[in-house]
mmCIF file of the N, C-alpha and C atoms, coordinates in Angstrom:
data_MODEL
# 
_entry.id   MODEL 
# 
loop_
_atom_site.group_PDB 
_atom_site.id 
_atom_site.type_symbol 
_atom_site.label_atom_id 
_atom_site.label_alt_id 
_atom_site.label_comp_id 
_atom_site.label_asym_id 
_atom_site.label_entity_id 
_atom_site.label_seq_id 
_atom_site.pdbx_PDB_ins_code 
_atom_site.Cartn_x 
_atom_site.Cartn_y 
_atom_site.Cartn_z 
_atom_site.occupancy 
_atom_site.B_iso_or_equiv 
_atom_site.pdbx_formal_charge 
_atom_site.auth_seq_id 
_atom_site.auth_comp_id 
_atom_site.auth_asym_id 
_atom_site.auth_atom_id 
_atom_site.pdbx_PDB_model_num 
ATOM 1   N N  . MET A 1 1  ? 5.615   5.541   13.401  1.00 0.00 ? 1  MET A N  1 
ATOM 2   C CA . MET A 1 1  ? 4.903   6.150   13.060  1.00 0.00 ? 1  MET A CA 1 
ATOM 3   C C  . MET A 1 1  ? 3.637   5.036   12.977  1.00 0.00 ? 1  MET A C  1 
ATOM 4   N N  . ASP A 1 2  ? 2.188   5.737   13.549  1.00 0.00 ? 2  ASP A N  1 
ATOM 5   C CA . ASP A 1 2  ? 0.895   4.645   13.108  1.00 0.00 ? 2  ASP A CA 1 
ATOM 6   C C  . ASP A 1 2  ? 0.486   4.838   11.769  1.00 0.00 ? 2  ASP A C  1 
ATOM 7   N N  . TYR A 1 3  ? 0.220   3.515   11.511  1.00 0.00 ? 3  TYR A N  1 
ATOM 8   C CA . TYR A 1 3  ? -0.284  3.530   9.844   1.00 0.00 ? 3  TYR A CA 1 
ATOM 9   C C  . TYR A 1 3  ? -1.300  2.262   9.934   1.00 0.00 ? 3  TYR A C  1 
ATOM 10  N N  . THR A 1 4  ? -2.209  2.601   9.333   1.00 0.00 ? 4  THR A N  1 
ATOM 11  C CA . THR A 1 4  ? -3.484  1.288   8.890   1.00 0.00 ? 4  THR A CA 1 
ATOM 12  C C  . THR A 1 4  ? -3.308  1.063   7.338   1.00 0.00 ? 4  THR A C  1 
ATOM 13  N N  . VAL A 1 5  ? -3.432  0.057   6.905   1.00 0.00 ? 5  VAL A N  1 
ATOM 14  C CA . VAL A 1 5  ? -3.797  -0.514  5.612   1.00 0.00 ? 5  VAL A CA 1 
ATOM 15  C C  . VAL A 1 5  ? -5.051  -1.331  5.348   1.00 0.00 ? 5  VAL A C  1 
ATOM 16  N N  . LEU A 1 6  ? -5.881  -0.519  4.404   1.00 0.00 ? 6  LEU A N  1 
ATOM 17  C CA . LEU A 1 6  ? -7.191  -0.634  4.156   1.00 0.00 ? 6  LEU A CA 1 
ATOM 18  C C  . LEU A 1 6  ? -6.676  -1.219  2.514   1.00 0.00 ? 6  LEU A C  1 
ATOM 19  N N  . ASN A 1 7  ? -7.108  -2.455  2.521   1.00 0.00 ? 7  ASN A N  1 
ATOM 20  C CA . ASN A 1 7  ? -6.773  -3.663  1.141   1.00 0.00 ? 7  ASN A CA 1 
ATOM 21  C C  . ASN A 1 7  ? -8.256  -3.889  0.961   1.00 0.00 ? 7  ASN A C  1 
ATOM 22  N N  . ALA A 1 8  ? -9.138  -2.802  0.423   1.00 0.00 ? 8  ALA A N  1 
ATOM 23  C CA . ALA A 1 8  ? -10.520 -3.044  0.047   1.00 0.00 ? 8  ALA A CA 1 
ATOM 24  C C  . ALA A 1 8  ? -10.889 -2.036  -1.060  1.00 0.00 ? 8  ALA A C  1 
ATOM 25  N N  . CYS A 1 9  ? -12.163 -2.105  -1.736  1.00 0.00 ? 9  CYS A N  1 
ATOM 26  C CA . CYS A 1 9  ? -12.271 -1.329  -2.856  1.00 0.00 ? 9  CYS A CA 1 
ATOM 27  C C  . CYS A 1 9  ? -12.867 0.029   -2.239  1.00 0.00 ? 9  CYS A C  1 
ATOM 28  N N  . SER A 1 10 ? -13.304 1.046   -2.805  1.00 0.00 ? 10 SER A N  1 
ATOM 29  C CA . SER A 1 10 ? -13.439 2.198   -2.310  1.00 0.00 ? 10 SER A CA 1 
ATOM 30  C C  . SER A 1 10 ? -13.205 2.679   -0.708  1.00 0.00 ? 10 SER A C  1 
ATOM 31  N N  . THR A 1 11 ? -11.933 2.810   -0.346  1.00 0.00 ? 11 THR A N  1 
ATOM 32  C CA . THR A 1 11 ? -11.493 2.613   1.207   1.00 0.00 ? 11 THR A CA 1 
ATOM 33  C C  . THR A 1 11 ? -11.531 4.826   1.390   1.00 0.00 ? 11 THR A C  1 
ATOM 34  N N  . GLU A 1 12 ? -11.440 5.360   0.361   1.00 0.00 ? 12 GLU A N  1 
ATOM 35  C CA . GLU A 1 12 ? -11.493 6.758   0.644   1.00 0.00 ? 12 GLU A CA 1 
ATOM 36  C C  . GLU A 1 12 ? -11.982 7.757   2.131   1.00 0.00 ? 12 GLU A C  1 
ATOM 37  N N  . LYS A 1 13 ? -13.618 7.167   2.433   1.00 0.00 ? 13 LYS A N  1 
ATOM 38  C CA . LYS A 1 13 ? -13.954 7.817   3.638   1.00 0.00 ? 13 LYS A CA 1 
ATOM 39  C C  . LYS A 1 13 ? -13.609 6.771   5.051   1.00 0.00 ? 13 LYS A C  1 
ATOM 40  N N  . ASN A 1 14 ? -13.707 5.734   4.738   1.00 0.00 ? 14 ASN A N  1 
ATOM 41  C CA . ASN A 1 14 ? -12.863 5.364   5.800   1.00 0.00 ? 14 ASN A CA 1 
ATOM 42  C C  . ASN A 1 14 ? -11.488 5.716   6.370   1.00 0.00 ? 14 ASN A C  1 
ATOM 43  N N  . ALA A 1 15 ? -10.854 5.468   5.009   1.00 0.00 ? 15 ALA A N  1 
ATOM 44  C CA . ALA A 1 15 ? -9.506  6.378   5.175   1.00 0.00 ? 15 ALA A CA 1 
ATOM 45  C C  . ALA A 1 15 ? -9.413  7.829   6.106   1.00 0.00 ? 15 ALA A C  1 
ATOM 46  N N  . CYS A 1 16 ? -10.372 8.791   5.781   1.00 0.00 ? 16 CYS A N  1 
ATOM 47  C CA . CYS A 1 16 ? -10.576 9.858   6.083   1.00 0.00 ? 16 CYS A CA 1 
ATOM 48  C C  . CYS A 1 16 ? -10.987 10.023  7.460   1.00 0.00 ? 16 CYS A C  1 
ATOM 49  N N  . LEU A 1 17 ? -11.585 8.959   7.654   1.00 0.00 ? 17 LEU A N  1 
ATOM 50  C CA . LEU A 1 17 ? -12.434 8.869   9.343   1.00 0.00 ? 17 LEU A CA 1 
ATOM 51  C C  . LEU A 1 17 ? -11.124 8.634   10.344  1.00 0.00 ? 17 LEU A C  1 
ATOM 52  N N  . LEU A 1 18 ? -10.462 7.926   9.417   1.00 0.00 ? 18 LEU A N  1 
ATOM 53  C CA . LEU A 1 18 ? -8.888  7.014   10.674  1.00 0.00 ? 18 LEU A CA 1 
ATOM 54  C C  . LEU A 1 18 ? -8.101  8.316   10.484  1.00 0.00 ? 18 LEU A C  1 
ATOM 55  N N  . LEU A 1 19 ? -7.863  9.163   9.772   1.00 0.00 ? 19 LEU A N  1 
ATOM 56  C CA . LEU A 1 19 ? -7.190  10.175  9.540   1.00 0.00 ? 19 LEU A CA 1 
ATOM 57  C C  . LEU A 1 19 ? -7.762  11.154  10.732  1.00 0.00 ? 19 LEU A C  1 
ATOM 58  N N  . GLN A 1 20 ? -9.032  11.504  10.910  1.00 0.00 ? 20 GLN A N  1 
ATOM 59  C CA . GLN A 1 20 ? -9.549  12.453  11.746  1.00 0.00 ? 20 GLN A CA 1 
ATOM 60  C C  . GLN A 1 20 ? -9.594  11.924  12.896  1.00 0.00 ? 20 GLN A C  1 
ATOM 61  N N  . GLN A 1 21 ? -9.391  10.433  13.365  1.00 0.00 ? 21 GLN A N  1 
ATOM 62  C CA . GLN A 1 21 ? -9.091  10.078  14.331  1.00 0.00 ? 21 GLN A CA 1 
ATOM 63  C C  . GLN A 1 21 ? -7.463  10.035  15.084  1.00 0.00 ? 21 GLN A C  1 
ATOM 64  N N  . GLY A 1 22 ? -6.532  10.540  14.311  1.00 0.00 ? 22 GLY A N  1 
ATOM 65  C CA . GLY A 1 22 ? -5.379  10.565  14.377  1.00 0.00 ? 22 GLY A CA 1 
ATOM 66  C C  . GLY A 1 22 ? -4.255  9.436   14.264  1.00 0.00 ? 22 GLY A C  1 
ATOM 67  N N  . VAL A 1 23 ? -4.919  8.805   13.289  1.00 0.00 ? 23 VAL A N  1 
ATOM 68  C CA . VAL A 1 23 ? -3.918  7.564   12.394  1.00 0.00 ? 23 VAL A CA 1 
ATOM 69  C C  . VAL A 1 23 ? -3.136  8.932   11.666  1.00 0.00 ? 23 VAL A C  1 
ATOM 70  N N  . GLN A 1 24 ? -1.755  8.325   12.043  1.00 0.00 ? 24 GLN A N  1 
ATOM 71  C CA . GLN A 1 24 ? -0.788  9.246   11.312  1.00 0.00 ? 24 GLN A CA 1 
ATOM 72  C C  . GLN A 1 24 ? -0.596  9.109   9.503   1.00 0.00 ? 24 GLN A C  1 
ATOM 73  N N  . CYS A 1 25 ? -0.894  7.545   9.115   1.00 0.00 ? 25 CYS A N  1 
ATOM 74  C CA . CYS A 1 25 ? -1.115  7.734   7.702   1.00 0.00 ? 25 CYS A CA 1 
ATOM 75  C C  . CYS A 1 25 ? -1.705  6.364   7.420   1.00 0.00 ? 25 CYS A C  1 
ATOM 76  N N  . VAL A 1 26 ? -2.629  6.252   6.339   1.00 0.00 ? 26 VAL A N  1 
ATOM 77  C CA . VAL A 1 26 ? -3.714  5.361   6.006   1.00 0.00 ? 26 VAL A CA 1 
ATOM 78  C C  . VAL A 1 26 ? -2.963  5.016   4.493   1.00 0.00 ? 26 VAL A C  1 
ATOM 79  N N  . ILE A 1 27 ? -3.220  3.443   4.369   1.00 0.00 ? 27 ILE A N  1 
ATOM 80  C CA . ILE A 1 27 ? -2.520  3.325   3.012   1.00 0.00 ? 27 ILE A CA 1 
ATOM 81  C C  . ILE A 1 27 ? -3.580  2.531   2.360   1.00 0.00 ? 27 ILE A C  1 
ATOM 82  N N  . CYS A 1 28 ? -4.062  2.853   1.199   1.00 0.00 ? 28 CYS A N  1 
ATOM 83  C CA . CYS A 1 28 ? -5.343  2.225   0.708   1.00 0.00 ? 28 CYS A CA 1 
ATOM 84  C C  . CYS A 1 28 ? -4.596  1.567   -0.991  1.00 0.00 ? 28 CYS A C  1 
ATOM 85  N N  . SER A 1 29 ? -5.517  0.274   -0.840  1.00 0.00 ? 29 SER A N  1 
ATOM 86  C CA . SER A 1 29 ? -5.383  -0.660  -1.769  1.00 0.00 ? 29 SER A CA 1 
ATOM 87  C C  . SER A 1 29 ? -6.135  0.325   -3.167  1.00 0.00 ? 29 SER A C  1 
ATOM 88  N N  . GLY A 1 30 ? -7.584  0.577   -3.009  1.00 0.00 ? 30 GLY A N  1 
ATOM 89  C CA . GLY A 1 30 ? -8.896  0.876   -3.721  1.00 0.00 ? 30 GLY A CA 1 
ATOM 90  C C  . GLY A 1 30 ? -9.229  1.991   -2.918  1.00 0.00 ? 30 GLY A C  1 
ATOM 91  N N  . TRP A 1 31 ? -8.747  3.491   -2.895  1.00 0.00 ? 31 TRP A N  1 
ATOM 92  C CA . TRP A 1 31 ? -8.883  4.984   -2.898  1.00 0.00 ? 31 TRP A CA 1 
ATOM 93  C C  . TRP A 1 31 ? -10.251 5.335   -2.986  1.00 0.00 ? 31 TRP A C  1 
ATOM 94  N N  . LYS A 1 32 ? -10.445 5.655   -4.278  1.00 0.00 ? 32 LYS A N  1 
ATOM 95  C CA . LYS A 1 32 ? -12.032 6.199   -4.801  1.00 0.00 ? 32 LYS A CA 1 
ATOM 96  C C  . LYS A 1 32 ? -12.909 5.097   -5.901  1.00 0.00 ? 32 LYS A C  1 
ATOM 97  N N  . MET A 1 33 ? -12.217 3.875   -5.852  1.00 0.00 ? 33 MET A N  1 
ATOM 98  C CA . MET A 1 33 ? -12.964 2.860   -7.174  1.00 0.00 ? 33 MET A CA 1 
ATOM 99  C C  . MET A 1 33 ? -12.713 1.513   -6.792  1.00 0.00 ? 33 MET A C  1 
ATOM 100 N N  . PRO A 1 34 ? -13.397 0.567   -7.288  1.00 0.00 ? 34 PRO A N  1 
ATOM 101 C CA . PRO A 1 34 ? -13.001 -0.517  -6.851  1.00 0.00 ? 34 PRO A CA 1 
ATOM 102 C C  . PRO A 1 34 ? -11.251 -0.847  -7.650  1.00 0.00 ? 34 PRO A C  1 
ATOM 103 N N  . VAL A 1 35 ? -11.131 -2.131  -7.031  1.00 0.00 ? 35 VAL A N  1 
ATOM 104 C CA . VAL A 1 35 ? -9.829  -3.070  -7.583  1.00 0.00 ? 35 VAL A CA 1 
ATOM 105 C C  . VAL A 1 35 ? -10.053 -4.314  -7.434  1.00 0.00 ? 35 VAL A C  1 
ATOM 106 N N  . GLN A 1 36 ? -9.136  -4.606  -8.083  1.00 0.00 ? 36 GLN A N  1 
ATOM 107 C CA . GLN A 1 36 ? -9.390  -6.248  -8.333  1.00 0.00 ? 36 GLN A CA 1 
ATOM 108 C C  . GLN A 1 36 ? -8.569  -6.798  -7.035  1.00 0.00 ? 36 GLN A C  1 
ATOM 109 N N  . ASP A 1 37 ? -9.212  -7.918  -7.208  1.00 0.00 ? 37 ASP A N  1 
ATOM 110 C CA . ASP A 1 37 ? -8.460  -8.699  -5.830  1.00 0.00 ? 37 ASP A CA 1 
ATOM 111 C C  . ASP A 1 37 ? -7.163  -8.834  -6.132  1.00 0.00 ? 37 ASP A C  1 
ATOM 112 N N  . LYS A 1 38 ? -6.644  -9.411  -7.292  1.00 0.00 ? 38 LYS A N  1 
ATOM 113 C CA . LYS A 1 38 ? -5.033  -10.016 -7.578  1.00 0.00 ? 38 LYS A CA 1 
ATOM 114 C C  . LYS A 1 38 ? -4.560  -8.562  -7.411  1.00 0.00 ? 38 LYS A C  1 
ATOM 115 N N  . ILE A 1 39 ? -4.549  -7.527  -7.830  1.00 0.00 ? 39 ILE A N  1 
ATOM 116 C CA . ILE A 1 39 ? -4.146  -5.993  -7.969  1.00 0.00 ? 39 ILE A CA 1 
ATOM 117 C C  . ILE A 1 39 ? -3.889  -5.561  -6.236  1.00 0.00 ? 39 ILE A C  1 
ATOM 118 N N  . ALA A 1 40 ? -4.908  -5.770  -5.412  1.00 0.00 ? 40 ALA A N  1 
ATOM 119 C CA . ALA A 1 40 ? -4.375  -5.364  -3.999  1.00 0.00 ? 40 ALA A CA 1 
ATOM 120 C C  . ALA A 1 40 ? -3.877  -6.509  -3.450  1.00 0.00 ? 40 ALA A C  1 
ATOM 121 N N  . ASN A 1 41 ? -4.087  -7.792  -3.937  1.00 0.00 ? 41 ASN A N  1 
ATOM 122 C CA . ASN A 1 41 ? -3.219  -8.260  -2.849  1.00 0.00 ? 41 ASN A CA 1 
ATOM 123 C C  . ASN A 1 41 ? -1.812  -8.669  -3.556  1.00 0.00 ? 41 ASN A C  1 
ATOM 124 N N  . GLU A 1 42 ? -1.437  -7.849  -4.624  1.00 0.00 ? 42 GLU A N  1 
ATOM 125 C CA . GLU A 1 42 ? 0.090   -8.225  -5.138  1.00 0.00 ? 42 GLU A CA 1 
ATOM 126 C C  . GLU A 1 42 ? 0.686   -6.687  -4.554  1.00 0.00 ? 42 GLU A C  1 
ATOM 127 N N  . LEU A 1 43 ? -0.340  -5.325  -4.480  1.00 0.00 ? 43 LEU A N  1 
ATOM 128 C CA . LEU A 1 43 ? 0.329   -4.211  -3.626  1.00 0.00 ? 43 LEU A CA 1 
ATOM 129 C C  . LEU A 1 43 ? 0.680   -4.673  -2.220  1.00 0.00 ? 43 LEU A C  1 
ATOM 130 N N  . CYS A 1 44 ? -0.321  -5.560  -1.311  1.00 0.00 ? 44 CYS A N  1 
ATOM 131 C CA . CYS A 1 44 ? 0.094   -5.728  0.089   1.00 0.00 ? 44 CYS A CA 1 
ATOM 132 C C  . CYS A 1 44 ? 1.054   -6.706  0.357   1.00 0.00 ? 44 CYS A C  1 
ATOM 133 N N  . GLN A 1 45 ? 1.372   -7.547  -0.596  1.00 0.00 ? 45 GLN A N  1 
ATOM 134 C CA . GLN A 1 45 ? 2.524   -8.322  -0.678  1.00 0.00 ? 45 GLN A CA 1 
ATOM 135 C C  . GLN A 1 45 ? 4.022   -7.629  -0.794  1.00 0.00 ? 45 GLN A C  1 
ATOM 136 N N  . LEU A 1 46 ? 3.793   -6.868  -2.158  1.00 0.00 ? 46 LEU A N  1 
ATOM 137 C CA . LEU A 1 46 ? 5.351   -6.207  -2.181  1.00 0.00 ? 46 LEU A CA 1 
ATOM 138 C C  . LEU A 1 46 ? 5.680   -5.213  -1.211  1.00 0.00 ? 46 LEU A C  1 
ATOM 139 N N  . PHE A 1 47 ? 4.197   -4.517  -0.018  1.00 0.00 ? 47 PHE A N  1 
ATOM 140 C CA . PHE A 1 47 ? 4.589   -3.757  0.354   1.00 0.00 ? 47 PHE A CA 1 
ATOM 141 C C  . PHE A 1 47 ? 5.083   -4.650  2.163   1.00 0.00 ? 47 PHE A C  1 
ATOM 142 N N  . TYR A 1 48 ? 4.691   -5.536  2.227   1.00 0.00 ? 48 TYR A N  1 
ATOM 143 C CA . TYR A 1 48 ? 4.756   -6.306  3.460   1.00 0.00 ? 48 TYR A CA 1 
ATOM 144 C C  . TYR A 1 48 ? 6.594   -6.869  3.169   1.00 0.00 ? 48 TYR A C  1 
ATOM 145 N N  . ASP A 1 49 ? 6.496   -7.383  1.699   1.00 0.00 ? 49 ASP A N  1 
ATOM 146 C CA . ASP A 1 49 ? 8.016   -7.929  1.439   1.00 0.00 ? 49 ASP A CA 1 
ATOM 147 C C  . ASP A 1 49 ? 8.869   -6.777  2.136   1.00 0.00 ? 49 ASP A C  1 
ATOM 148 N N  . ASP A 1 50 ? 8.695   -5.429  1.223   1.00 0.00 ? 50 ASP A N  1 
ATOM 149 C CA . ASP A 1 50 ? 9.597   -4.683  1.524   1.00 0.00 ? 50 ASP A CA 1 
ATOM 150 C C  . ASP A 1 50 ? 9.784   -4.063  2.999   1.00 0.00 ? 50 ASP A C  1 
ATOM 151 N N  . LEU A 1 51 ? 8.923   -3.913  3.839   1.00 0.00 ? 51 LEU A N  1 
ATOM 152 C CA . LEU A 1 51 ? 8.929   -3.823  5.428   1.00 0.00 ? 51 LEU A CA 1 
ATOM 153 C C  . LEU A 1 51 ? 9.560   -4.865  5.965   1.00 0.00 ? 51 LEU A C  1 
ATOM 154 N N  . VAL A 1 52 ? 9.268   -5.938  5.790   1.00 0.00 ? 52 VAL A N  1 
ATOM 155 C CA . VAL A 1 52 ? 10.605  -6.647  6.512   1.00 0.00 ? 52 VAL A CA 1 
ATOM 156 C C  . VAL A 1 52 ? 11.986  -7.181  6.128   1.00 0.00 ? 52 VAL A C  1 
ATOM 157 N N  . GLN A 1 53 ? 12.089  -6.310  4.883   1.00 0.00 ? 53 GLN A N  1 
ATOM 158 C CA . GLN A 1 53 ? 13.390  -6.623  4.659   1.00 0.00 ? 53 GLN A CA 1 
ATOM 159 C C  . GLN A 1 53 ? 14.633  -5.613  5.549   1.00 0.00 ? 53 GLN A C  1 
ATOM 160 N N  . ASP A 1 54 ? 13.628  -4.442  5.933   1.00 0.00 ? 54 ASP A N  1 
ATOM 161 C CA . ASP A 1 54 ? 14.536  -3.202  7.168   1.00 0.00 ? 54 ASP A CA 1 
ATOM 162 C C  . ASP A 1 54 ? 14.563  -4.012  8.391   1.00 0.00 ? 54 ASP A C  1 
ATOM 163 N N  . ALA A 1 55 ? 15.050  -3.605  9.361   1.00 0.00 ? 55 ALA A N  1 
ATOM 164 C CA . ALA A 1 55 ? 15.700  -4.058  10.643  1.00 0.00 ? 55 ALA A CA 1 
ATOM 165 C C  . ALA A 1 55 ? 14.209  -3.460  11.506  1.00 0.00 ? 55 ALA A C  1 
ATOM 166 N N  . PRO A 1 56 ? 13.643  -4.140  11.780  1.00 0.00 ? 56 PRO A N  1 
ATOM 167 C CA . PRO A 1 56 ? 12.408  -3.540  12.608  1.00 0.00 ? 56 PRO A CA 1 
ATOM 168 C C  . PRO A 1 56 ? 12.415  -2.222  13.058  1.00 0.00 ? 56 PRO A C  1 
ATOM 169 N N  . ASP A 1 57 ? 13.398  -1.649  13.902  1.00 0.00 ? 57 ASP A N  1 
ATOM 170 C CA . ASP A 1 57 ? 13.217  -0.392  14.183  1.00 0.00 ? 57 ASP A CA 1 
ATOM 171 C C  . ASP A 1 57 ? 13.356  0.619   13.258  1.00 0.00 ? 57 ASP A C  1 
ATOM 172 N N  . ALA A 1 58 ? 13.886  -0.113  11.995  1.00 0.00 ? 58 ALA A N  1 
ATOM 173 C CA . ALA A 1 58 ? 13.870  1.046   11.044  1.00 0.00 ? 58 ALA A CA 1 
ATOM 174 C C  . ALA A 1 58 ? 13.052  1.029   9.982   1.00 0.00 ? 58 ALA A C  1 
ATOM 175 N N  . ARG A 1 59 ? 11.497  0.152   9.849   1.00 0.00 ? 59 ARG A N  1 
ATOM 176 C CA . ARG A 1 59 ? 10.838  0.271   9.078   1.00 0.00 ? 59 ARG A CA 1 
ATOM 177 C C  . ARG A 1 59 ? 10.106  1.163   8.378   1.00 0.00 ? 59 ARG A C  1 
ATOM 178 N N  . ASP A 1 60 ? 10.164  1.750   7.306   1.00 0.00 ? 60 ASP A N  1 
ATOM 179 C CA . ASP A 1 60 ? 9.427   3.139   6.708   1.00 0.00 ? 60 ASP A CA 1 
ATOM 180 C C  . ASP A 1 60 ? 8.083   2.624   5.992   1.00 0.00 ? 60 ASP A C  1 
ATOM 181 N N  . GLN A 1 61 ? 7.244   2.921   6.238   1.00 0.00 ? 61 GLN A N  1 
ATOM 182 C CA . GLN A 1 61 ? 6.079   2.591   5.802   1.00 0.00 ? 61 GLN A CA 1 
ATOM 183 C C  . GLN A 1 61 ? 5.980   3.489   4.508   1.00 0.00 ? 61 GLN A C  1 
ATOM 184 N N  . LYS A 1 62 ? 6.196   4.276   4.509   1.00 0.00 ? 62 LYS A N  1 
ATOM 185 C CA . LYS A 1 62 ? 6.302   5.352   2.951   1.00 0.00 ? 62 LYS A CA 1 
ATOM 186 C C  . LYS A 1 62 ? 7.085   4.703   1.931   1.00 0.00 ? 62 LYS A C  1 
ATOM 187 N N  . GLN A 1 63 ? 8.259   4.681   2.405   1.00 0.00 ? 63 GLN A N  1 
ATOM 188 C CA . GLN A 1 63 ? 9.305   4.034   1.646   1.00 0.00 ? 63 GLN A CA 1 
ATOM 189 C C  . GLN A 1 63 ? 8.323   2.687   1.012   1.00 0.00 ? 63 GLN A C  1 
ATOM 190 N N  . ALA A 1 64 ? 8.188   1.853   1.624   1.00 0.00 ? 64 ALA A N  1 
ATOM 191 C CA . ALA A 1 64 ? 7.682   0.308   1.186   1.00 0.00 ? 64 ALA A CA 1 
ATOM 192 C C  . ALA A 1 64 ? 6.418   0.371   -0.094  1.00 0.00 ? 64 ALA A C  1 
ATOM 193 N N  . PHE A 1 65 ? 5.688   1.588   0.635   1.00 0.00 ? 65 PHE A N  1 
ATOM 194 C CA . PHE A 1 65 ? 4.467   1.790   -0.112  1.00 0.00 ? 65 PHE A CA 1 
ATOM 195 C C  . PHE A 1 65 ? 4.783   2.284   -1.745  1.00 0.00 ? 65 PHE A C  1 
ATOM 196 N N  . PHE A 1 66 ? 5.763   2.964   -1.684  1.00 0.00 ? 66 PHE A N  1 
ATOM 197 C CA . PHE A 1 66 ? 6.486   3.880   -3.016  1.00 0.00 ? 66 PHE A CA 1 
ATOM 198 C C  . PHE A 1 66 ? 7.237   2.697   -3.566  1.00 0.00 ? 66 PHE A C  1 
ATOM 199 N N  . ALA A 1 67 ? 7.541   1.911   -3.046  1.00 0.00 ? 67 ALA A N  1 
ATOM 200 C CA . ALA A 1 67 ? 8.657   0.692   -3.916  1.00 0.00 ? 67 ALA A CA 1 
ATOM 201 C C  . ALA A 1 67 ? 7.600   -0.141  -4.001  1.00 0.00 ? 67 ALA A C  1 
ATOM 202 N N  . ALA A 1 68 ? 6.401   -0.605  -3.570  1.00 0.00 ? 68 ALA A N  1 
ATOM 203 C CA . ALA A 1 68 ? 4.964   -1.703  -4.003  1.00 0.00 ? 68 ALA A CA 1 
ATOM 204 C C  . ALA A 1 68 ? 4.632   -1.081  -5.023  1.00 0.00 ? 68 ALA A C  1 
ATOM 205 N N  . THR A 1 69 ? 4.255   0.216   -5.235  1.00 0.00 ? 69 THR A N  1 
ATOM 206 C CA . THR A 1 69 ? 3.710   0.807   -6.338  1.00 0.00 ? 69 THR A CA 1 
ATOM 207 C C  . THR A 1 69 ? 4.922   0.754   -7.653  1.00 0.00 ? 69 THR A C  1 
ATOM 208 N N  . ASP A 1 70 ? 5.840   1.294   -7.119  1.00 0.00 ? 70 ASP A N  1 
ATOM 209 C CA . ASP A 1 70 ? 6.671   1.167   -8.589  1.00 0.00 ? 70 ASP A CA 1 
ATOM 210 C C  . ASP A 1 70 ? 7.013   0.141   -9.046  1.00 0.00 ? 70 ASP A C  1 
ATOM 211 N N  . ALA A 1 71 ? 7.233   -0.938  -8.322  1.00 0.00 ? 71 ALA A N  1 
ATOM 212 C CA . ALA A 1 71 ? 7.226   -1.897  -8.563  1.00 0.00 ? 71 ALA A CA 1 
ATOM 213 C C  . ALA A 1 71 ? 6.061   -2.750  -9.533  1.00 0.00 ? 71 ALA A C  1 
ATOM 214 N N  . MET A 1 72 ? 5.090   -2.415  -8.848  1.00 0.00 ? 72 MET A N  1 
ATOM 215 C CA . MET A 1 72 ? 3.347   -2.734  -9.697  1.00 0.00 ? 72 MET A CA 1 
ATOM 216 C C  . MET A 1 72 ? 4.029   -1.815  -11.196 1.00 0.00 ? 72 MET A C  1 
ATOM 217 N N  . TRP A 1 73 ? 3.991   -0.535  -11.144 1.00 0.00 ? 73 TRP A N  1 
ATOM 218 C CA . TRP A 1 73 ? 4.084   0.234   -12.299 1.00 0.00 ? 73 TRP A CA 1 
ATOM 219 C C  . TRP A 1 73 ? 4.827   -0.342  -13.290 1.00 0.00 ? 73 TRP A C  1 
ATOM 220 N N  . LEU A 1 74 ? 6.059   -0.566  -13.142 1.00 0.00 ? 74 LEU A N  1 
ATOM 221 C CA . LEU A 1 74 ? 6.874   -1.152  -13.804 1.00 0.00 ? 74 LEU A CA 1 
ATOM 222 C C  . LEU A 1 74 ? 6.705   -2.694  -14.319 1.00 0.00 ? 74 LEU A C  1 
ATOM 223 N N  . SER A 1 75 ? 6.300   -3.427  -13.516 1.00 0.00 ? 75 SER A N  1 
ATOM 224 C CA . SER A 1 75 ? 5.579   -4.495  -14.044 1.00 0.00 ? 75 SER A CA 1 
ATOM 225 C C  . SER A 1 75 ? 4.573   -4.404  -15.328 1.00 0.00 ? 75 SER A C  1 
ATOM 226 N N  . ALA A 1 76 ? 3.535   -3.260  -15.016 1.00 0.00 ? 76 ALA A N  1 
ATOM 227 C CA . ALA A 1 76 ? 2.524   -2.953  -16.007 1.00 0.00 ? 76 ALA A CA 1 
ATOM 228 C C  . ALA A 1 76 ? 3.145   -2.531  -16.994 1.00 0.00 ? 76 ALA A C  1 
ATOM 229 N N  . HIS A 1 77 ? 3.877   -1.602  -16.898 1.00 0.00 ? 77 HIS A N  1 
ATOM 230 C CA . HIS A 1 77 ? 4.542   -1.187  -18.349 1.00 0.00 ? 77 HIS A CA 1 
ATOM 231 C C  . HIS A 1 77 ? 5.620   -2.168  -19.227 1.00 0.00 ? 77 HIS A C  1 
ATOM 232 N N  . THR A 1 78 ? 5.852   -2.918  -18.494 1.00 0.00 ? 78 THR A N  1 
ATOM 233 C CA . THR A 1 78 ? 7.233   -3.708  -19.290 1.00 0.00 ? 78 THR A CA 1 
ATOM 234 C C  . THR A 1 78 ? 6.427   -5.494  -19.558 1.00 0.00 ? 78 THR A C  1 
ATOM 235 N N  . ARG A 1 79 ? 5.315   -5.740  -18.884 1.00 0.00 ? 79 ARG A N  1 
ATOM 236 C CA . ARG A 1 79 ? 4.611   -6.674  -18.970 1.00 0.00 ? 79 ARG A CA 1 
ATOM 237 C C  . ARG A 1 79 ? 5.201   -7.784  -18.294 1.00 0.00 ? 79 ARG A C  1 
ATOM 238 N N  . GLY A 1 80 ? 5.916   -6.868  -17.358 1.00 0.00 ? 80 GLY A N  1 
ATOM 239 C CA . GLY A 1 80 ? 6.645   -8.219  -16.236 1.00 0.00 ? 80 GLY A CA 1 
ATOM 240 C C  . GLY A 1 80 ? 7.893   -8.790  -17.045 1.00 0.00 ? 80 GLY A C  1 
ATOM 241 N N  . VAL A 1 81 ? 8.077   -7.793  -18.201 1.00 0.00 ? 81 VAL A N  1 
ATOM 242 C CA . VAL A 1 81 ? 9.856   -8.502  -18.107 1.00 0.00 ? 81 VAL A CA 1 
ATOM 243 C C  . VAL A 1 81 ? 10.450  -7.163  -18.060 1.00 0.00 ? 81 VAL A C  1 
ATOM 244 N N  . GLN A 1 82 ? 11.807  -7.649  -17.461 1.00 0.00 ? 82 GLN A N  1 
ATOM 245 C CA . GLN A 1 82 ? 12.278  -6.551  -16.548 1.00 0.00 ? 82 GLN A CA 1 
ATOM 246 C C  . GLN A 1 82 ? 14.273  -6.696  -17.376 1.00 0.00 ? 82 GLN A C  1 
# 
C-alpha cells in the first residue's frame, strides 16, 4: 500500500490532493484543525512504533493508525492510568 503521513495542522487540502494523485492512504494528525505539537508527535511515535513491531513485509498502516489512536484515546480517558 502506498501511503503518506502528514504530521501538521489543517492537512485536509493537501491530503485530498495526494489522494487525487493516486496515493492510496493519507494519515493526518490534524485533518481540519490545529493540533498541538505534543499530540501530533505522540500520534506519529505510536504509529511508527506499531509499524516496526510487524515483519517488514507484513506492515499494516491502517492497523498501526488505529492502534495509535486507540492508545491515545485510552490514555486521554484514563488520564494515563491503565
